[in-house]
C-alpha positions in Angstrom: -24.1 16.9 12.6 -25.6 16.8 9.0 -23.3 17.6 6.3 -24.3 18.5 2.5 -23.1 20.3 -0.5 -24.7 23.6 -1.1 -26.9 23.8 -4.5 -26.3 27.6 -4.7 -22.5 27.4 -4.7 -19.4 25.0 -4.4 -19.6 25.5 -0.6 -20.0 22.7 1.5 -22.3 23.1 4.7 -22.4 21.4 8.2 -25.8 21.8 10.1 -25.2 21.6 13.6 -27.2 21.4 16.7 -27.2 24.1 19.1 -29.4 25.2 22.2 -32.5 27.1 20.8 -32.0 30.0 22.8 -28.9 30.6 21.4 -29.5 30.1 17.6 -30.5 33.8 17.1 -27.5 34.9 18.7 -25.1 32.7 16.7 -26.7 33.6 13.5 -26.3 37.6 14.5 -22.5 37.1 15.8 -21.0 34.9 13.3 -23.3 35.6 10.2 -24.8 32.1 10.0 -28.1 30.9 8.8 -30.7 28.7 10.2 -30.6 25.2 9.0 -32.1 24.4 5.8 -32.9 20.6 6.1 -33.2 20.2 9.9 -35.3 21.9 12.5 -34.5 25.5 12.6 -35.3 25.9 16.2 -32.3 23.5 17.1 -29.9 23.6 14.4 -27.7 26.0 12.3 -26.3 25.9 8.8 -22.4 26.6 9.2 -19.9 26.7 6.3 -17.3 24.0 6.6 -14.4 26.1 6.4 -16.1 28.2 9.4 -16.0 25.0 11.4 -12.6 24.2 10.4 -11.2 27.7 11.4 -13.4 27.1 14.9 -11.7 24.1 15.7 -8.2 25.4 14.9 -8.4 28.5 17.0 -8.7 30.9 14.4 -12.6 32.2 15.5 -13.2 32.2 18.9 
């Protein structure tokens, strides 16, 4: 996992690793973006608040 503060806003972004064949599905289903700094075939950029909501069962 890779964490950074977005330049465009005050949003904190986490880059998380995922299976390469699932990246496009996650981008489409959860409106995520490809990673900015890591290999885009294996990493997603996820807002930190979304990660928090997923961990607390608010997003499944």
